[in-house]
C-alpha positions as CSV (number, residue, x, y, z in Angstrom):
1,M,-30.1,148.7,57.9
2,S,-32.3,145.8,59.1
3,D,-33.0,142.3,58.1
4,F,-36.3,143.2,56.5
5,F,-36.5,143.5,52.7
6,Q,-33.2,141.7,52.1
7,F,-35.0,139.7,49.3
8,L,-34.5,142.9,47.2
9,S,-30.8,142.1,47.0
10,V,-31.5,139.7,44.1
11,Y,-33.2,142.3,42.0
12,D,-31.5,145.1,40.1
13,D,-32.0,148.8,41.0
14,A,-34.4,149.4,38.0
15,Q,-36.6,146.5,39.0
16,V,-36.8,147.7,42.6
17,A,-37.5,151.3,41.6
18,D,-40.2,150.2,39.1
19,I,-42.1,148.3,41.8
20,L,-41.5,150.9,44.6
21,S,-42.9,153.6,42.3
22,E,-46.2,151.8,42.4
23,E,-46.2,151.6,46.3
24,S,-46.9,154.3,48.9
25,A,-44.1,156.5,50.1
26,D,-44.2,154.7,53.4
27,V,-43.6,151.3,51.9
28,A,-40.7,152.8,49.8
29,V,-39.2,154.4,52.9
30,A,-39.4,151.1,54.8
31,A,-37.8,149.2,52.0
32,L,-35.1,151.8,51.2
33,G,-34.3,152.3,54.9
34,S,-33.6,148.6,55.2
35,L,-31.0,148.6,52.4
36,P,-27.3,149.7,52.5
37,P,-27.3,153.5,52.0
38,D,-25.5,153.4,48.6
39,R,-28.0,151.0,47.2
40,A,-31.0,152.9,48.6
41,A,-29.6,156.1,47.0
42,A,-29.2,154.4,43.6
43,I,-32.8,153.2,43.7
44,L,-34.1,156.5,45.0
45,R,-32.5,158.3,42.0
46,R,-34.5,156.0,39.7
47,L,-37.9,156.8,41.2
48,P,-40.0,159.4,39.4
49,K,-39.1,163.0,40.6
50,K,-42.4,163.6,42.5
51,D,-42.0,160.2,44.3
52,S,-38.3,160.6,45.1
53,A,-38.9,164.0,46.7
54,E,-41.6,162.7,49.1
55,V,-39.6,159.5,49.8
56,S,-36.4,161.5,50.5
57,L,-38.3,163.8,52.9
58,K,-39.8,160.9,54.7
59,L,-36.5,159.0,54.9
60,A,-34.9,162.1,56.5
61,R,-37.7,162.2,59.1
62,A,-38.0,158.5,59.5
63,E,-38.9,157.1,62.9
64,S,-38.8,153.5,64.0
65,V,-41.6,151.3,62.8
66,D,-43.1,148.5,64.8
67,Q,-41.5,145.1,63.8
68,S,-44.9,143.5,63.0
69,V,-45.7,146.4,60.7
70,M,-42.4,146.0,58.9
71,A,-42.9,142.3,58.6
72,A,-46.3,142.8,57.1
73,M,-45.0,145.4,54.6
74,E,-42.2,143.1,53.6
75,R,-44.5,140.1,53.1
76,A,-46.8,142.2,50.9
77,L,-43.9,143.6,48.8
78,R,-42.2,140.2,48.5
79,K,-45.5,138.7,47.2
80,K,-45.9,141.6,44.7
81,F,-42.3,141.1,43.4
82,F,-42.8,137.4,43.0
83,S,-46.1,137.9,41.1
84,V,-45.0,140.9,39.0
85,I,-41.5,140.0,38.0
86,S,-41.5,136.9,35.9
87,G,-38.6,134.5,35.6
88,A,-35.5,134.3,37.7
89,P,-34.4,137.5,39.5
90,K,-31.4,139.2,38.1
91,A,-28.2,139.1,40.2
92,V,-27.0,142.4,41.5
93,E,-23.6,143.3,40.3
């Protein structure tokens, strides 16, 4: 787990899965790989079947990603969340 993508903690699993389903598998892997395993698994289960299979495979084979690439992916995803999800984020229970 890393410090990247921690902004996702304020969104519920369904919101995160909805947005990640529109992203590439690589972005989903980077985001899910940065979350606690139980949270990542819960979000992974909510992805469409075809997406979850590819993301699962890539998570299993994941290699380290350059910090600047991770930061760029996080910034882009954060911007998308803030523009797509209107209103205040839901608190995770």
